[in-house]
C-alpha positions as CSV (number, residue, x, y, z in Angstrom):
1,M,-4.5,-8.5,-12.4
2,R,-2.1,-9.8,-15.1
3,F,-1.5,-6.3,-16.3
4,I,-0.4,-5.2,-12.8
5,L,1.8,-8.2,-12.3
6,G,3.4,-7.6,-15.7
7,L,3.9,-4.0,-14.9
8,L,5.5,-4.8,-11.6
9,I,7.9,-7.3,-13.2
10,G,8.8,-4.8,-15.9
11,V,9.5,-2.1,-13.4
12,C,11.7,-4.5,-11.4
13,I,13.7,-5.6,-14.5
14,G,14.1,-2.0,-15.6
15,F,15.3,-0.9,-12.2
16,A,17.8,-3.7,-12.0
17,A,19.1,-2.9,-15.5
18,S,19.4,0.8,-14.7
19,V,21.4,0.1,-11.5
20,L,23.7,-2.4,-13.2
21,L,24.3,-0.2,-16.3
22,T,25.0,3.0,-14.3
23,Q,27.5,1.3,-11.9
24,G,30.3,1.4,-14.5
25,K,29.8,5.1,-15.4
26,D,30.6,6.3,-11.9
27,D,34.1,4.9,-11.9
28,T,36.4,8.0,-12.3
29,A,40.0,8.5,-11.3
30,G,40.5,10.6,-8.2
31,V,37.1,10.1,-6.6
32,D,37.4,8.8,-3.0
33,A,35.1,6.1,-1.6
34,T,32.7,8.5,0.1
35,E,32.1,10.5,-3.0
36,G,31.6,7.3,-5.0
37,R,29.0,6.1,-2.5
38,A,27.3,9.5,-2.5
39,N,27.1,9.4,-6.3
40,G,25.8,5.8,-6.2
41,A,23.1,6.8,-3.7
42,G,22.2,9.8,-5.8
43,S,21.9,7.7,-8.9
44,V,19.7,5.1,-7.0
45,S,17.6,8.0,-5.6
46,S,17.1,9.5,-9.1
47,A,16.4,6.1,-10.6
48,L,13.8,5.5,-7.9
49,D,12.2,8.9,-8.5
50,G,12.0,8.1,-12.2
51,L,10.4,4.8,-11.5
52,R,8.0,6.4,-9.1
53,K,7.0,8.9,-11.8
54,Q,6.6,6.1,-14.4
55,F,4.5,4.0,-11.9
56,D,2.3,7.0,-11.1
57,E,1.7,7.6,-14.8
58,A,0.9,3.9,-15.4
59,M,-1.4,3.8,-12.4
60,G,-3.2,6.9,-13.7
61,E,-3.7,5.3,-17.1
62,A,-4.8,2.0,-15.5
63,K,-7.4,3.9,-13.4
64,K,-8.6,5.7,-16.4
65,A,-9.0,2.5,-18.4
66,Q,-10.8,1.0,-15.4
67,R,-13.3,3.9,-15.3
68,E,-13.9,3.6,-19.0
69,A,-14.5,-0.1,-18.8
70,E,-16.9,0.3,-15.8
71,E,-18.8,3.0,-17.8
72,K,-19.1,0.7,-20.8
73,M,-20.3,-2.2,-18.7
74,T,-22.8,0.0,-16.9
75,D,-24.1,1.2,-20.3
76,R,-24.4,-2.3,-21.6
77,Y,-26.2,-3.4,-18.4
78,R,-28.6,-0.5,-18.6
79,Q,-29.3,-1.3,-22.3
80,S,-29.9,-5.0,-21.5
81,V,-32.2,-4.1,-18.6
82,S,-34.2,-1.7,-20.7
83,R,-34.6,-4.3,-23.5
84,S,-35.8,-6.9,-21.0
85,D,-38.4,-4.5,-19.6
86,E,-40.0,-3.9,-23.0
């Protein structure tokens, strides 16, 4: 649970930092307000897509680690049961 909470906090901090850092880069001369908003929406959308991809990768790794831990615990349980039967 701590891992998921830490992951969620890290993702939120990373998203906030990316939005704040990319705001200054979109200020160019001659761009009207609607184009600026469209660029901002596009950067937010691309940032969200990147975050979604990172989140999916992290969830995949977490599920893999969960399966491995369950397999190890099952093996340990089976070994302890077989020892107690003898």
